[in-house]
MARDRENKE-878471 format. One record per residue (C-alpha): residue number from 1; residue in three letters; x, y, z. Coordinates in Angstrom, 2 decimals, decimal comma, always signed. Each point is the difference from the previous one (the first is absolute). Layout:
residues N
SITE   i  aa      xx      yy      zz
SITE NUM ALA       X       Y       Z
...
end
This chain:
residues 425
SITE   i  aa      xx      yy      zz
SITE   1 MET  +88,16  +86,78 +123,19
SITE   2 LYS   -1,08   +0,62   +3,57
SITE   3 LYS   -1,91   +3,06   +1,06
SITE   4 ASN   +2,54   +1,02   +2,63
SITE   5 LEU   +2,70   +0,28   -2,69
SITE   6 LEU   -1,06   +3,51   -0,92
SITE   7 LEU   -0,40   +0,88   +3,65
SITE   8 HIS   +3,72   -0,75   +0,39
SITE   9 LEU   +1,32   +1,42   -3,27
SITE  10 LEU   -2,16   +2,94   -0,91
SITE  11 LEU   -1,18   +1,41   +3,30
SITE  12 MET   +0,00   +3,76   -0,27
SITE  13 SER   -0,62   +2,41   +2,81
SITE  14 LEU   -1,40   +3,45   -0,78
SITE  15 MET   +0,17   +2,25   +3,02
SITE  16 LEU   +0,41   +3,65   +0,94
SITE  17 CYS   +3,49   +0,63   +1,34
SITE  18 CYS   +1,94   +3,01   +1,16
SITE  19 SER   +2,76   +0,31   -2,55
SITE  20 ALA   +2,16   +1,92   +2,47
SITE  21 GLU   +0,80   -3,34   +1,63
SITE  22 TRP   +1,91   -1,13   -3,10
SITE  23 TRP   +3,62   +0,92   -0,61
SITE  24 PRO   +1,07   +0,74   -3,59
SITE  25 LEU   +2,92   -2,23   -0,98
SITE  26 TRP   +2,06   -0,29   -3,17
SITE  27 ALA   +3,53   -0,53   -1,12
SITE  28 GLN   +2,20   +2,33   -1,98
SITE  29 ALA   +1,78   -1,22   -3,11
SITE  30 PRO   +2,12   -3,05   +0,88
SITE  31 THR   +3,75   +0,15   +0,01
SITE  32 TYR   +1,94   -2,59   -1,93
SITE  33 ASP   +1,86   -2,84   +1,67
SITE  34 GLN   +3,30   -0,82   -1,68
SITE  35 ARG   -0,65   -3,68   +0,71
SITE  36 THR   -2,94   -0,01   -2,41
SITE  37 LEU   -0,72   +0,96   -3,59
SITE  38 THR   -3,37   +1,65   -0,61
SITE  39 VAL   -1,50   -1,02   -3,34
SITE  40 SER   -3,07   +1,94   -1,07
SITE  41 GLY   -2,01   +0,54   -3,13
SITE  42 THR   -3,36   +0,02   -1,73
SITE  43 VAL   -1,50   -3,08   -1,64
SITE  44 ARG   -1,90   +0,55   -3,25
SITE  45 SER   -1,77   -2,11   -2,61
SITE  46 ARG   +1,62   -0,20   -3,44
SITE  47 LYS   -3,45   -0,25   -1,54
SITE  48 ASN   -1,47   +3,34   +1,10
SITE  49 LYS   +2,75   +1,56   +2,19
SITE  50 GLU   -2,33   -0,02   +3,00
SITE  51 LYS   +1,47   -0,22   +3,49
SITE  52 LEU   -0,58   -3,40   +1,57
SITE  53 GLU   -1,25   -0,31   +3,58
SITE  54 ASN   +0,54   -2,99   +2,32
SITE  55 VAL   +2,94   -1,38   -1,98
SITE  56 ILE   +1,90   -2,46   +2,21
SITE  57 VAL   +3,67   +1,04   +0,17
SITE  58 THR   +2,51   -2,46   +1,46
SITE  59 VAL   +3,74   -0,45   +0,21
SITE  60 LYS   +0,48   -3,21   -1,95
SITE  61 GLY   +1,12   -2,91   +2,14
SITE  62 THR   -0,96   +1,71   +3,26
SITE  63 SER   -3,16   +0,77   +1,94
SITE  64 ILE   +0,55   +3,79   -0,18
SITE  65 GLY   -2,84   +1,75   -1,79
SITE  66 THR   -2,72   +2,63   -0,21
SITE  67 VAL   -2,80   +1,12   -2,35
SITE  68 THR   -0,50   +3,07   -2,18
SITE  69 ASN   -2,38   +2,69   +1,21
SITE  70 ALA   -2,90   +1,58   -1,90
SITE  71 ASP   +2,50   +2,10   -1,99
SITE  72 GLY   +1,87   -3,14   -1,11
SITE  73 TYR   +2,95   +1,09   +2,15
SITE  74 PHE   +2,14   -2,18   +2,26
SITE  75 SER   +3,11   +0,38   +2,14
SITE  76 LEU   +1,97   -2,95   +1,30
SITE  77 LYS   +3,02   -0,06   +2,31
SITE  78 ILE   +2,43   -2,84   -0,77
SITE  79 PRO   +2,94   -1,04   +2,20
SITE  80 ARG   +3,27   +0,78   -1,80
SITE  81 ASP   +1,48   -3,32   +1,04
SITE  82 LEU   -2,30   -1,84   -2,43
SITE  83 ALA   +1,98   -1,14   -3,03
SITE  84 TYR   -1,41   +1,31   -3,31
SITE  85 PRO   -3,59   +0,51   +1,18
SITE  86 GLU   -2,71   -0,05   -2,66
SITE  87 LEU   -3,54   +1,35   +0,32
SITE  88 GLU   -2,96   -1,94   -1,31
SITE  89 PHE   -3,40   +1,55   -0,77
SITE  90 SER   -3,19   -2,05   -0,28
SITE  91 HIS   -3,51   +1,17   -0,78
SITE  92 LEU   -3,26   -1,57   -1,07
SITE  93 GLY   -0,11   -0,40   -3,79
SITE  94 TYR   +3,64   +1,02   -0,55
SITE  95 VAL   +3,22   -1,84   -0,67
SITE  96 ASN   +2,45   +0,17   +2,92
SITE  97 THR   +2,65   +2,70   -0,44
SITE  98 ARG   +3,51   -0,05   +1,51
SITE  99 ILE   +2,55   +2,79   +0,37
SITE 100 SER   +3,54   +0,16   +1,35
SITE 101 THR   +0,60   +2,15   +3,09
SITE 102 THR   +3,69   +0,69   -0,56
SITE 103 ALA   +0,69   +3,62   +0,95
SITE 104 PRO   +3,08   +2,22   -0,22
SITE 105 ASP   +2,38   -0,23   +2,95
SITE 106 ASN   -1,21   +1,89   +3,08
SITE 107 SER   -3,27   +0,90   -1,72
SITE 108 PRO   -2,80   -0,16   +2,59
SITE 109 THR   -2,83   -0,32   -2,53
SITE 110 LEU   -0,91   -1,43   -3,38
SITE 111 THR   -3,10   +1,29   -1,79
SITE 112 SER   -1,60   -1,20   -3,21
SITE 113 VAL   -3,23   -0,59   -1,93
SITE 114 ILE   -1,00   -3,65   -0,32
SITE 115 TRP   -2,09   -1,09   -2,97
SITE 116 MET   -2,13   -3,13   +0,24
SITE 117 THR   -1,26   -1,87   -3,06
SITE 118 PRO   -3,56   -1,36   -0,06
SITE 119 ALA   -0,14   -3,78   -0,37
SITE 120 VAL   -1,05   -1,37   -3,37
SITE 121 HIS   -3,57   -1,24   +0,29
SITE 122 GLN   +0,00   -3,66   +0,94
SITE 123 LEU   -2,65   -2,30   -1,45
SITE 124 ASN   -1,78   -2,12   +2,56
SITE 125 GLU   +1,20   -3,58   -0,08
SITE 126 VAL   -2,26   -2,90   +0,87
SITE 127 VAL   -0,59   +0,31   +3,73
SITE 128 VAL   +1,09   -3,06   +1,95
SITE 129 TYR   -3,14   +0,18   +2,12
SITE 130 GLY   -2,42   +0,13   -2,91
SITE 131 GLY   -0,70   +3,69   +0,34
SITE 132 ASP   -1,49   -0,43   +3,49
SITE 133 ALA   +1,01   +3,25   +1,68
SITE 134 ARG   -1,14   -1,05   +3,46
SITE 135 ARG   +2,02   -3,22   -0,20
SITE 136 ILE   +3,14   +2,01   -0,82
SITE 137 VAL   -0,57   +2,04   +3,18
SITE 138 GLU   -0,58   -3,17   +2,04
SITE 139 GLU   +3,18   -1,62   -1,34
SITE 140 ALA   +1,97   +3,18   +0,82
SITE 141 LEU   -1,31   -0,15   +3,57
SITE 142 LYS   +1,16   -3,61   +0,31
SITE 143 LYS   +3,53   +0,95   -1,12
SITE 144 ILE   +0,49   +2,83   +2,52
SITE 145 PRO   +2,21   -2,12   +2,34
SITE 146 ASP   +2,29   -0,81   -2,96
SITE 147 ASN   +0,18   +3,48   -1,54
SITE 148 TYR   +0,38   +2,23   +3,07
SITE 149 PRO   +2,53   -0,03   +2,88
SITE 150 HIS   -0,16   -3,13   +2,13
SITE 151 THR   +2,19   +1,51   +2,72
SITE 152 GLU   -0,28   +3,09   +2,20
SITE 153 SER   +0,80   +3,25   -1,78
SITE 154 MET   +0,71   +3,62   +0,88
SITE 155 THR   -0,46   +2,88   -2,40
SITE 156 ASN   +0,99   +3,65   +0,41
SITE 157 ALA   -2,75   +2,12   -1,50
SITE 158 PHE   -0,97   +3,63   -0,57
SITE 159 TYR   -3,55   +1,15   +0,73
SITE 160 ARG   -1,77   +3,22   -0,93
SITE 161 GLU   -3,49   +1,25   +0,84
SITE 162 THR   -1,52   +3,18   -1,46
SITE 163 ILE   -3,32   +1,78   +0,43
SITE 164 GLN   -1,38   +2,45   -2,56
SITE 165 LYS   -2,95   +2,36   +0,23
SITE 166 ARG   -1,06   +0,50   -3,60
SITE 167 HIS   +3,39   +0,52   -1,72
SITE 168 ARG   +1,80   +1,39   +3,05
SITE 169 TYR   +2,10   -2,14   +2,34
SITE 170 ILE   -0,93   +0,40   +3,66
SITE 171 GLY   +2,12   -2,82   +1,41
SITE 172 VAL   +3,13   -2,00   -0,81
SITE 173 SER   +1,46   -2,80   +2,16
SITE 174 GLU   +2,94   -2,29   -0,72
SITE 175 ALA   +1,89   -2,83   +1,68
SITE 176 MET   +2,70   -2,59   -0,38
SITE 177 MET   -1,06   -3,33   +1,43
SITE 178 GLU   +0,96   -3,62   +0,44
SITE 179 VAL   -2,50   -2,56   -1,28
SITE 180 TYR   +0,32   -3,42   +1,59
SITE 181 LYS   -1,79   -2,91   -1,68
SITE 182 THR   -0,35   -3,63   +0,96
SITE 183 PRO   +0,22   -2,68   -2,72
SITE 184 TYR   -2,66   -0,19   -2,71
SITE 185 ASN   -1,90   -3,25   +0,27
SITE 186 PHE   -3,41   -1,52   -0,64
SITE 187 ARG   -1,44   +1,63   +3,10
SITE 188 ARG   +0,66   +3,55   -1,31
SITE 189 TYR   +0,14   +1,37   +3,54
SITE 190 ILE   +1,23   +3,53   +0,86
SITE 191 GLY   -0,55   -0,07   +3,77
SITE 192 ARG   +3,72   +0,01   +0,78
SITE 193 ASP   +1,04   +2,44   -2,75
SITE 194 LYS   +0,81   +3,48   +1,23
SITE 195 VAL   +1,17   +3,48   -0,96
SITE 196 HIS   +2,48   +2,03   +2,05
SITE 197 LEU   +0,47   +3,73   -0,71
SITE 198 THR   +3,68   +0,97   +0,17
SITE 199 LYS   -0,24   +3,62   -1,17
SITE 200 ALA   -3,05   +2,18   -0,62
SITE 201 ARG   -1,15   +3,59   -0,46
SITE 202 ARG   -3,11   +2,01   -0,84
SITE 203 LEU   -1,04   +3,37   -1,38
SITE 204 VAL   -3,58   +1,27   +0,20
SITE 205 SER   -1,94   +3,10   -0,86
SITE 206 GLN   -0,42   +2,74   +2,59
SITE 207 LYS   -2,88   +1,74   -1,80
SITE 208 GLN   -3,20   +0,41   +2,00
SITE 209 ASN   -2,22   -1,29   -2,80
SITE 210 ASP   +1,96   -3,28   -0,04
SITE 211 THR   -1,34   -1,03   +3,40
SITE 212 LEU   -1,53   -3,17   -1,46
SITE 213 ALA   +2,73   -2,55   +0,63
SITE 214 VAL   -0,03   -3,11   -2,18
SITE 215 LYS   +1,67   -2,87   +1,81
SITE 216 VAL   +0,61   -3,39   -1,55
SITE 217 MET   +0,24   -2,78   +2,56
SITE 218 GLY   +2,86   -2,48   -0,19
SITE 219 GLY   +1,58   +1,59   -3,10
SITE 220 PRO   +3,57   -1,38   +0,24
SITE 221 ASN   -1,46   -3,49   +0,38
SITE 222 LEU   -0,78   +0,06   -3,73
SITE 223 ALA   +3,16   -2,08   -0,37
SITE 224 VAL   -1,60   -2,76   +2,04
SITE 225 GLN   -3,74   +0,35   -0,51
SITE 226 MET   +0,01   +0,45   -3,79
SITE 227 ASP   +2,39   -2,83   -0,84
SITE 228 ILE   -2,65   -2,00   -1,91
SITE 229 ALA   +2,29   -3,03   -0,30
SITE 230 LYS   +0,49   -0,15   +3,80
SITE 231 ASN   -3,33   +1,35   +1,28
SITE 232 GLU   -3,05   -1,77   -1,38
SITE 233 ASP   -2,28   +2,59   +1,62
SITE 234 ALA   +1,49   +2,69   -2,24
SITE 235 LEU   -1,67   -1,36   -3,13
SITE 236 LEU   +0,34   -3,67   -0,95
SITE 237 GLU   -1,72   -2,06   +2,67
SITE 238 PRO   -0,68   -3,45   -1,52
SITE 239 ASN   -3,47   -0,23   +1,57
SITE 240 THR   -1,16   +3,24   -1,63
SITE 241 LEU   +1,40   -0,42   -3,52
SITE 242 GLY   -3,52   -1,00   -1,01
SITE 243 TYR   -1,13   +3,55   +0,75
SITE 244 TYR   +1,81   +1,17   -3,15
SITE 245 ASP   -0,08   -0,44   -3,75
SITE 246 PHE   +3,52   -0,56   -1,42
SITE 247 ARG   +0,90   +0,75   -3,60
SITE 248 LEU   +3,20   -0,64   -1,95
SITE 249 GLU   +1,34   +3,10   -1,77
SITE 250 PRO   +2,81   +0,34   -2,62
SITE 251 SER   +3,46   -0,78   +1,40
SITE 252 VAL   +2,57   +2,71   +0,78
SITE 253 LEU   +3,73   +0,14   +0,70
SITE 254 LEU   +1,28   +0,87   +3,48
SITE 255 ASP   +3,65   -0,30   +1,06
SITE 256 ASP   +0,69   -1,66   -3,38
SITE 257 ARG   -2,46   -2,79   +0,83
SITE 258 LEU   -3,41   -0,75   -1,49
SITE 259 GLN   -2,90   +0,42   +2,39
SITE 260 TYR   -3,49   -1,40   +0,16
SITE 261 VAL   -2,36   +2,94   +0,44
SITE 262 VAL   -3,14   -0,91   +1,96
SITE 263 SER   -2,69   +2,60   +0,62
SITE 264 PHE   -2,61   -0,50   +2,70
SITE 265 ARG   -3,21   +1,67   +1,11
SITE 266 PRO   -2,77   -0,81   +2,52
SITE 267 ARG   -2,61   -2,53   -1,11
SITE 268 VAL   -2,07   -0,12   +3,20
SITE 269 ARG   -1,31   +2,46   +2,57
SITE 270 VAL   +1,13   -0,47   +3,59
SITE 271 GLU   -0,32   +2,07   +3,16
SITE 272 TYR   +3,29   +1,83   -0,62
SITE 273 ALA   +1,69   +1,65   -3,00
SITE 274 LEU   +2,08   -2,25   -2,29
SITE 275 MET   +2,92   +0,85   -2,28
SITE 276 GLU   +0,60   +0,22   -3,75
SITE 277 GLY   +3,29   +0,08   -1,88
SITE 278 VAL   +2,75   -1,83   -1,88
SITE 279 LEU   +2,52   -2,69   +0,99
SITE 280 TYR   +3,33   -0,56   -1,78
SITE 281 ILE   +1,31   -3,56   +0,36
SITE 282 ASP   +3,35   -1,21   -1,35
SITE 283 ARG   -0,77   -2,58   -2,72
SITE 284 GLU   +2,94   -2,25   +0,82
SITE 285 ARG   +0,21   +0,24   +3,77
SITE 286 LEU   -3,69   +0,68   +0,69
SITE 287 SER   +0,97   +2,65   +2,55
SITE 288 PHE   -2,00   +3,16   +0,63
SITE 289 THR   +2,18   +2,86   -1,29
SITE 290 ARG   -2,38   +2,94   +0,12
SITE 291 THR   -3,60   +0,84   +0,81
SITE 292 GLU   -2,09   +3,13   -0,41
SITE 293 PHE   -3,37   +0,06   +1,73
SITE 294 SER   -2,56   +2,34   +1,50
SITE 295 LEU   -3,02   -0,07   +2,27
SITE 296 ASP   -3,32   -0,45   -1,80
SITE 297 LEU   -1,87   +3,25   +0,70
SITE 298 SER   -3,26   -0,94   -1,75
SITE 299 ASP   -1,66   -0,13   +3,43
SITE 300 ARG   +1,45   +3,11   +1,67
SITE 301 GLU   -1,79   -0,50   +3,32
SITE 302 LYS   +1,57   -3,44   +0,33
SITE 303 ALA   +3,43   +1,36   -0,94
SITE 304 VAL   -0,26   +2,81   +2,56
SITE 305 ARG   -0,84   -2,49   +2,76
SITE 306 ASP   +3,10   -1,98   -0,88
SITE 307 ILE   +2,58   +2,78   -0,22
SITE 308 LEU   -1,05   +2,78   +2,39
SITE 309 ARG   +1,21   -0,27   +3,57
SITE 310 LYS   -1,64   +3,11   +1,42
SITE 311 LYS   -0,84   +3,56   -0,90
SITE 312 PRO   -1,36   +3,11   +1,71
SITE 313 ALA   -3,76   +0,34   +0,19
SITE 314 GLY   -1,35   +2,04   -2,89
SITE 315 LEU   +2,79   -0,89   -2,41
SITE 316 ARG   -0,96   -1,59   -3,33
SITE 317 PHE   +2,34   -2,59   -1,51
SITE 318 ARG   -0,12   -1,48   -3,51
SITE 319 PRO   +2,77   -2,34   -1,27
SITE 320 LEU   +1,13   +0,48   -3,61
SITE 321 GLU   +2,89   -2,49   -0,23
SITE 322 VAL   +1,69   -2,62   +2,16
SITE 323 SER   +2,74   -1,71   -2,00
SITE 324 PHE   +3,17   -2,05   +0,43
SITE 325 LEU   +3,07   -0,99   -2,01
SITE 326 VAL   +2,17   -2,88   +1,25
SITE 327 ALA   +3,20   -0,91   -1,90
SITE 328 TYR   +2,57   -2,75   +0,49
SITE 329 ARG   +3,43   -0,68   -1,50
SITE 330 GLN   +2,06   -3,14   -0,39
SITE 331 GLN   +3,29   -0,29   +1,83
SITE 332 GLY   +2,10   -3,07   +0,72
SITE 333 GLY   -2,61   -2,35   -1,41
SITE 334 LYS   -2,75   +1,37   +2,25
SITE 335 THR   -2,74   +2,58   -0,51
SITE 336 ARG   +0,08   +2,80   +2,58
SITE 337 LEU   -2,32   +2,89   +0,81
SITE 338 HIS   +1,48   +3,20   -1,43
SITE 339 TYR   -2,60   +2,78   -0,22
SITE 340 VAL   -3,46   +0,78   +1,40
SITE 341 SER   -2,11   +3,11   -0,53
SITE 342 HIS   -3,43   +0,96   +1,29
SITE 343 VAL   -2,25   +2,89   -1,08
SITE 344 MET   -3,18   +1,10   +1,75
SITE 345 ARG   -1,88   +2,92   -1,53
SITE 346 PHE   -3,22   +1,40   +1,47
SITE 347 LYS   -2,22   +3,05   +0,28
SITE 348 SER   -0,80   +1,48   +3,36
SITE 349 ALA   -2,00   +3,01   +1,18
SITE 350 TRP   -1,97   +1,25   +2,96
SITE 351 LYS   -3,76   -0,32   -0,45
SITE 352 ARG   -0,41   +3,79   +0,22
SITE 353 ARG   +2,35   +0,51   -2,97
SITE 354 LEU   -1,02   -0,63   -3,58
SITE 355 VAL   +3,48   -0,49   -1,47
SITE 356 ALA   +1,93   -3,15   +0,96
SITE 357 ALA   +3,80   -0,14   +0,00
SITE 358 THR   +1,79   -2,91   -1,66
SITE 359 TYR   +2,68   -1,70   +2,09
SITE 360 THR   +2,58   -2,52   -1,20
SITE 361 ALA   +1,97   -2,20   +2,39
SITE 362 ARG   +2,94   -1,81   -1,60
SITE 363 SER   +2,50   -2,39   +1,50
SITE 364 GLU   +2,77   -2,01   -1,59
SITE 365 MET   +2,74   -2,37   +1,10
SITE 366 VAL   +3,08   -1,14   -1,93
SITE 367 ALA   +2,53   -2,63   +1,06
SITE 368 VAL   +3,41   +1,66   -0,30
SITE 369 GLU   +2,19   -2,85   +1,24
SITE 370 HIS   -0,48   -3,58   +1,10
SITE 371 GLU   +2,02   -1,78   +2,68
SITE 372 GLU   +0,73   -3,59   -0,95
SITE 373 HIS   +0,49   -1,19   +3,57
SITE 374 VAL   -2,18   +1,11   +2,90
SITE 375 GLU   +2,27   +0,47   +3,02
SITE 376 ARG   -2,60   +1,63   +2,22
SITE 377 ILE   -3,78   +0,26   +0,15
SITE 378 PRO   -1,61   +3,38   +0,86
SITE 379 ASP   -1,49   +0,04   +3,47
SITE 380 ARG   -3,80   -0,18   -0,22
SITE 381 ARG   -0,23   +2,83   +2,52
SITE 382 GLN   +1,86   +2,24   -2,46
SITE 383 ALA   -1,99   -1,09   -3,05
SITE 384 PHE   -2,45   +2,38   -1,66
SITE 385 ARG   -3,46   -1,31   +0,83
SITE 386 PRO   -2,87   -0,16   -2,54
SITE 387 GLN   -2,21   +2,18   +2,22
SITE 388 GLN   +2,61   +2,76   +0,28
SITE 389 ILE   -0,09   +3,19   -2,07
SITE 390 PHE   +3,27   +1,05   -1,59
SITE 391 TYR   -0,50   +3,73   +0,64
SITE 392 ASP   -0,46   -0,65   +3,70
SITE 393 VAL   +3,28   -1,84   +0,58
SITE 394 VAL   +2,38   +2,29   -1,91
SITE 395 SER   +1,58   +2,83   +1,97
SITE 396 GLU   +3,49   +0,48   -1,40
SITE 397 TYR   +1,52   +3,25   -1,29
SITE 398 TRP   +1,58   +0,41   -3,41
SITE 399 ASN   +3,71   +0,47   -0,59
SITE 400 ALA   +2,27   +0,71   -2,95
SITE 401 GLU   +1,08   -3,62   -0,50
SITE 402 TYR   -3,20   -1,74   +0,92
SITE 403 TRP   +0,13   -2,88   -2,49
SITE 404 LYS   +3,80   -0,17   -0,40
SITE 405 ASP   +0,71   -3,05   -2,18
SITE 406 TYR   -3,49   -1,51   +0,22
SITE 407 ASN   -1,72   -0,89   -3,27
SITE 408 ILE   -3,49   +1,49   -0,24
SITE 409 ILE   -2,75   +0,77   -2,48
SITE 410 GLU   +0,90   +3,45   -1,27
SITE 411 PRO   -2,81   +2,58   +0,40
SITE 412 THR   -1,60   +1,41   -3,13
SITE 413 GLU   +0,43   +3,65   -0,91
SITE 414 SER   -3,50   +0,78   +1,29
SITE 415 LEU   +0,78   -1,59   +3,35
SITE 416 GLU   +3,29   +1,89   +0,28
SITE 417 GLU   -1,86   +3,27   -0,65
SITE 418 ALA   -2,65   -0,95   +2,57
SITE 419 VAL   +2,71   -0,62   +2,58
SITE 420 ARG   +1,49   +3,44   -0,65
SITE 421 LYS   -3,40   +1,62   +0,52
SITE 422 LEU   -0,76   -1,95   +3,13
SITE 423 ARG   +3,35   +0,86   +1,56
SITE 424 LYS   -0,63   +3,73   -0,48
SITE 425 ARG   -3,15   -0,10   +2,12
end
């Protein structure tokens, strides 16, 4: 992995800003479109009744989908002209669950609780590659051109970025965007891939003691930069695999398919911070289906050099967590990027103050619909650039039907309450 990777993906700017320059924006409750059926519900585990986060929810046979929020809740708008639509739920370690979406005539919504059953523990079979975890990763890299789209693709996606000071939200930004990707091939090149914002809004705190503005550079480009199958700089650069120890863990079920589970951690010391985490690789297809990884913070000075863009003089900064989750789903015989999330948690305080405040910057992207045929390519001049800051390019007011029939990641109850408080100020 190259040093400039983190300088593209994790650059954070801490600066003093006048919050009066920011306009509070938010939508009221959406109105229902008679052309769509809104299906919503909460996904729970049959084993312990816990709510399940990051469950992939899709309309079977289509590219329409979303994910559950931290409360296990989802809401999905389905065109009424689809014949007998069926929802499918997939989650790591659970058997896929399907439900019918037939609703009474003229009913705008259908709400239910969805129960998912944990997969029966699978014994590890003899591994084809002799238990060599690194070789499994290398073989999966070789099969990327076969497993992922070999033509241009366009995906409509929802993006959300939130900033918290301790447990209180001080900023929320959202967008709908088009993600254009060139074919996946051996080169694993993202230079021509681009993101175009089609609709965006923001809401930020107006309190005087929230003058420390946390700005994440290039946030919406998560959909391009963190696609580990397409971008070798994101994690799996062949020339730096030797920097890591790979270990084969017990297999798990994901999307009703057995997965190799390969954990990795740094084995050498280099001039920049490395990663540690887990890869999930489809046993049959050898495609990367999910990865969870985080920045190694054992050398905090090195980590700070890699992730901090700039800060005011006299401000102390200490990273606590820099983590990623990247998930794919199979559709039409190909594996496509579906969900990416990024969390950066840190402590910050002025040198004259003894108590440091904890900040958490979160961003997530979910593919809500995929276009099979690319009829137009977003103009590069309109594309969101990696060096841009999302807060700085959003200037649109809220309205009562802001999202209309868009599919989004529903906000959690805590985020909804935060929005209410922020709007009152």
